N, C-alpha and C positions, 0 to 999 in steps of 0.2 A: 265180565265173562270172558274166558279164554277162547281163542279161535284156533282151529286146526290149520296147519300151514297149507293144506291143499285147498285151493280156492275154486277148483273146477266144480261146477254144480252137478249134483246127482240128478238122475231122471226124476226122482221124487220131488226134489226141489224145483226143477224146471216145470213139472206138471202143476205143482202148487202155485207157482207164480203165474203160470199161464191161466189157471183157473181164476185167480184173484183179479188179474188185469182184464180178462175176458168178461167177468161178471161185474166189473166196476160200472155203475150206471152211465157214466159219461164217456166211456171208451168209444163205443160205436158212434155216438153223436159227434164227438170231437174228430174222429177219423173222417167221417163223412163230411163234416163241415170244413175240415182242412182241404179235402179234395175239391169241394165245390168252390171254396174261396180261392184256391190256387188257379183253377181253370177260369173262373169268372174274372179275376183280377188280370190274368194274362190276356184274356179276350178284350177287356176294356182298354188295357194299355196298347194292344195291337190296333184297336180301332182309332186311337188318338194320334198315331204316328204315321206319316206318309213318307214315301221315298220317291223322289222324282227322277233320280239317276241311279246308275248301277252302283256307284260309290257315294251313297247319300250321307254317310257318316253315322248311320244307325246300325247296330248289330241285331240282325233278325232273331238270332237265338236268345239273346238277352231279353229282347222285347217279348218273345213268345213265352219265355219262362219267368217273366217278371213276377207272376203270381206266387212264386216260391217265397218271395220276401214277405208276403202276407200269410201264406199257409204255415210258415215256420212258427208263428206265434202260437197257433193251436197245437202244433206238434210239441212245443215246449211245455205248454200247460198239461197235456196228457202225460208227458214224461215226469213232470214234477209230481203230479197226483199219483203216479205209480208207486211212490214210496211215502210222500208226505201225508197222504191220506191215512196211511197206517199209523203214523205218529199222531195225527189228529184224533183218531179213535182209540188209540192205545193198543191196537191189534199188533203193533210191531213187537210188543213183549211176548205175545203168544207165538208169533212167527219165529223169533229168535230162541224161544224155549224149545219149540218143536224142531228147529233146524239151527243148531248152535254154531255151525260154520258160517260166520257172518259174511265173510268175503264171498263165500259160495252163494249166499242169498242174494247179494248184490250182483254177482255174475249172472245168476239166473234171471234176475229182473232185467239186466242189460240185454241178455240173449232174447228174452221174450219181447221186450220193447223193440229191439232191432228187427226182429221178424215182422212184427206188426207195422212198424214204420216203413220198412222196405216195401211191403205190399201196398200200403196206402200211398206212399210217395211214387211208386211206379205207376199206379193208376192216375194220380194227379198230374204227373209229368207227361205221360202219354196223352191224357185228355187235353192238356194244354197245347201240346204240339199239334194234335189233330184239329182242335178248335180254332187255333190262331192261324194256321197255314192259309186257309182261304181268305181270311181277313187281310193278312199281310200281302198276299198276291194281289188282292183287289186294291190295296193302297200303294201299289207300285214297286214292291220289293221283288227282286229277281227270284226266280224259282230255285230253291235249294233242296235237293233230294233228301227225304227224311232219313235215308240210310247213309248219307254222306258221313265221312269220318268226323268232321267237326261237329255236326249236329248230334251224332251218337255220343260223342264225348260230353257235349253240353248236357244232354238229357241224362246220361248215366251219372255224370258228376252231380247233377241236381238231386237225383235220388239219394246219392251218398251224402250230399250236403244235408238234406233233411234228416237222414239217419244220424249223422254226427251231431246235429242240433239236439236231437232227442237224447243222445248219450251225454252230451254236455249238460243238459238240463237235469238228467237223472243224477249225475255226480254232484251238481250244485245242491239239489234238493236233499240228497243224502247228507251233505255237509251241514246245511243250515236247518233242516227238518221242518221248517214252517212253510206252508204253501205260498202264502202271499209274499214272504221275503224271498223265497226261491224264484218265483216268477219275476219279481221286480229285479232281482240280481241278473237273471238270464237276459231279460229284455234290455237291461242296462248295458250288459256286455255287448249285445248285438247292435244296439242303436246309438250308444254314446260315442263310439269311435267315428262313425260317419259324420256326426254333428261336429266333433272336434276337428275333423279334417276340413270341414267347411269354414270353421272359425279361424284356423291357423293359416297365415299367409305365406309362411316360409315353405318353399318347395321340398326341401330335405325333410323337414318335420312332417309334412303331409305324406311323403312317401314312407317314412318310418311308421307313422300311425296306420297307414294303409296296410303295411306288411304285418302289423301286430293285430289288426282288427279281425276277429273271427268271422264277421259277416263279409266285409269287403274282400278279404283274402279268399275266403271260402267260395264266394260267388264268382271269383275269377274263372272258375271251371266252366262257366257258361259262355265265356268270351270266345268268339270265332273270328273276330276281325281286330286289327290293331294290337296284336299280341306283343309286338316289340315294345310298345309304349307302356305295358303293364309293369308295375314294380316287381311282380312275381309271375312266373308262368302259371297256367291254369292248375296243373297238378301240384305245383309247389304251394299255391294258395290253399288248395284243399288240405295239403299237409299241415298248414298252420292251424286250420280248424281242427284237424285230427289231434294235434298237440294240445289244444285247449280242452278237447273232450277227454283225452287221456289224463291230463293233469287234474281235471275235475273229478273223474272217477277214482283216481288214486287218492286224492285228498278226501273224498267222501268215504272211500273204503277204509282209509286209515282212521278217520274219526269214528266210523261205525264200529271198528274193532276196539278202540281205546276207551270209549265212554259208555255209560249206562244207557239202556234203551229209553 
């Protein structure tokens, strides 16, 4: 099937994709579960770490937002199901017949998914910061205003991180079409690099793998201490994740255009 060169989604396409994702039975449950898991994991991590001095070696922002590493898995699952579910039921054929601009369909899915993830991620991150602050203070961490520049950057970056994970997952799912394969691929991309970094003893290889890792590099945006020692700056690290997400979406869009539904 041919595709029109204009990929920007129409209002009709956006509304159709919004309706499909909103009425997907697992959408609400996965979003609520990702919020709860993010907040609870952050609170648990905060309760386990103490700080006896002003410079105790722990980054309070990273600890407060540690739950993002858990919540991202549910965000990835939702993003995968946003398109792979249609392949599983065969509904993708009806979708592409009704809306033949295939890249427009993918762009609409990405736009709707971005909006939902931004909303849920904002609630999750804000909930984590508010829930963990009294715990960290009780465990000896120095008070850091919630509106400080470093904390705002860490929180905002964490919201963007989760949104980029969703877009990365959508691109991968579009490319491979199978839910289980897509979820395994995304989680493999996220968690394989950290394991390899631990297994490699050479410092230069560790730094290179860190720079390439979508999770390690992306989560650098949470760092508020020891920035000079990072292989990449916080925003550069988020840029690495952005490149992964863009590459996945481009690959998925190309395959969506070229092959049969």
